[in-house]
C-alpha positions in Angstrom: -34.7 41.0 -40.4 -32.4 42.9 -38.0 -33.7 40.7 -35.1 -32.9 37.6 -37.1 -29.4 38.8 -37.9 -28.8 39.8 -34.3 -30.1 36.4 -33.1 -27.9 34.5 -35.6 -24.8 36.5 -34.6 -25.4 35.9 -30.9 -25.9 32.2 -31.6 -22.6 32.0 -33.6 -20.7 33.8 -30.9 -22.0 31.5 -28.2 -21.3 28.4 -30.2 -17.7 29.6 -30.9 -17.1 30.5 -27.2 -18.5 27.1 -26.1 -16.0 25.2 -28.2 -13.0 27.5 -27.6 -10.1 25.7 -26.1 -7.6 27.3 -23.8 -4.0 27.1 -24.6 -1.8 25.1 -22.2 0.1 28.3 -21.2 -3.2 29.8 -20.0 -3.7 27.1 -17.4 -1.8 26.3 -14.2 -0.1 22.9 -14.5 -2.2 20.3 -12.8 -0.4 17.3 -11.5 -2.2 14.1 -10.6 -2.3 13.3 -6.9 0.0 10.5 -6.0 -2.0 7.6 -4.7 -0.7 5.8 -1.6 -0.7 2.1 -1.5 0.2 -0.7 0.9 3.7 -2.1 0.1 2.6 -5.7 -0.1 5.3 -8.3 0.3 5.4 -12.1 -0.3 5.3 -14.2 2.8 8.9 -15.2 2.1 10.1 -11.6 1.8 8.4 -10.6 5.1 9.7 -13.6 6.9 13.3 -12.7 5.8 12.8 -9.1 6.8 11.5 -9.9 10.3 14.7 -11.9 11.0 16.7 -8.6 10.7 14.1 -6.1 11.9 11.2 -7.7 13.9 7.7 -6.4 13.1 4.2 -7.8 13.2 2.6 -9.2 10.1 -0.8 -8.5 8.6 -1.6 -11.1 6.0 -4.4 -10.6 3.5 -5.5 -14.2 2.5 -7.5 -14.0 -0.7 -8.3 -15.9 -3.9 -8.6 -14.6 -7.5 -12.3 -15.4 -7.7 -13.2 -13.7 -4.4 -15.4 -10.6 -5.0 -15.3 -9.3 -1.4 -11.5 -9.5 -1.6 -11.5 -7.1 -4.5 -13.9 -4.8 -2.6 -11.6 -4.8 0.4 -8.6 -4.0 -1.9 -10.5 -1.0 -3.4 -12.4 0.3 -0.3 -10.3 -0.6 2.8 -6.7 -1.0 1.7 -6.7 2.3 -0.2 -7.5 4.6 2.7 -4.4 6.8 3.5 -4.6 6.4 7.2 -4.7 2.6 6.8 -1.9 2.6 4.2 0.3 4.7 6.5 -0.3 2.7 9.6 0.1 -0.7 8.0 3.3 0.3 6.1 4.8 1.7 9.3 3.8 -0.9 11.8 3.6 -4.2 9.9 5.1 -6.3 7.2 2.0 -6.5 5.0 1.6 -9.7 3.1 -0.8 -10.8 0.3 -1.2 -14.5 0.1 -3.3 -16.3 -2.5 -4.8 -19.3 -0.8 -4.9 -21.2 -4.1 -1.4 -20.5 -5.3 0.4 -23.7 -6.4 4.0 -22.9 -5.6 5.8 -24.3 -2.6 6.5 -21.8 0.2 9.5 -22.4 2.5 9.7 -20.5 5.8 12.7 -21.4 7.9 12.7 -25.3 8.1 9.1 -25.6 7.0 7.9 -26.1 3.4 4.2 -25.6 2.7 2.6 -27.1 -0.5 -0.5 -26.8 -2.6 -2.9 -29.6 -1.9 -5.4 -30.3 -4.7 -8.9 -31.7 -4.0 -11.0 -34.1 -5.9 -13.2 -31.2 -7.1 -10.4 -29.6 -9.0 -9.8 -26.7 -6.6 -7.3 -27.0 -3.8 -5.8 -25.0 -1.1 -2.3 -24.1 0.0 -1.2 -25.7 3.3 0.1 -22.3 4.5 -3.4 -20.7 4.0 -5.0 -23.6 5.8 -2.6 -23.2 8.7 -3.0 -19.4 8.9 -6.8 -19.8 8.8 -6.9 -22.7 11.3 -8.5 -24.8 8.5 -11.5 -22.4 8.5 -11.3 -21.5 4.8 -13.0 -18.2 4.2 -12.0 -15.3 1.9 -11.0 -12.7 2.5 -9.4 -13.4 5.9 -7.0 -11.0 7.5 -4.4 -12.8 9.7 -2.4 -11.1 12.4 1.0 -12.6 13.4 3.4 -11.3 16.0 7.1 -10.6 15.4 8.0 -14.2 15.9 5.5 -15.5 13.4 3.1 -16.7 16.1 -0.6 -16.4 15.2 -2.4 -13.6 17.0 -5.7 -14.0 15.3 -7.3 -14.6 11.9 -10.4 -12.5 11.2 -12.7 -13.8 8.4 -14.7 -11.7 6.1 -14.8 -8.3 4.5 -13.7 -5.5 6.9 -14.9 -2.0 6.1 -12.3 0.7 6.6 -13.2 1.8 10.1 -13.4 -1.7 11.5 -10.1 -2.7 9.8 -8.4 0.5 11.2 -9.7 -0.3 14.7 -8.4 -3.9 14.5 -5.0 -3.1 12.9 -4.3 -0.4 15.6 -5.5 -2.7 18.4 -3.0 -5.4 17.5 -0.3 -3.1 16.1 0.1 -1.3 19.5 -0.4 -4.4 21.6 -3.6 -3.2 23.1 -4.9 -6.8 22.7 -2.6 -7.5 25.7 -4.0 -4.6 27.8 -7.7 -4.3 27.3 -10.8 -6.0 25.7 -11.5 -4.9 22.1 -14.9 -3.3 22.9 -13.3 -1.2 25.6 -10.5 -0.3 23.2 -12.9 0.8 20.5 -14.9 3.0 22.9 -11.9 4.5 24.7 -8.4 4.3 23.4 -9.3 4.1 19.7 -11.8 6.9 19.9 -9.3 9.1 21.7 -6.0 8.2 19.9 -6.8 6.9 16.4 -10.3 7.7 15.2 -9.4 11.2 13.9 -6.7 9.7 11.7 -9.2 7.8 9.7 -11.7 10.7 9.5 -9.2 13.2 8.2 -8.4 11.1 5.1 -10.6 10.3 2.2 
């Protein structure tokens, strides 16, 4: 009987301690970490800003239905080293290739063009992608809005970081990309991406 009572008492104490809650004053205040994000602009905002302070553009051309576009948002555009580099060195633009509103840049107006199948494409997206419609596509433009290069497809974080630093620091004018990845990038930038989660 004593063993049964002892067992029951131990069971009750363990149960009570398992469900015991701590008071807020017993805990240190935990603040959620602030998530960094790319400060996306419209193409019109970026175009106006570059008239006053020239910078290169990185344009994320996407569609609402594109699954890999969403993966790139979640996996690539969320890395702190990428966020910091893009925000500092580029005017980052998100452009929906199927948006229907007109876009006026300087003297040029770009419109949505519908197709017989119901879906259409925006003229600006077609121009940026050289009529090679693929989503996502990352487009790099220089400070004067001249096309440097569109790069079609999902870019995982390391590849995107290599490319964005290659164009951002004008290494594309100095050395081939493969030489840059093996030399300059490995020496000057690779650690930035590794130290962030």
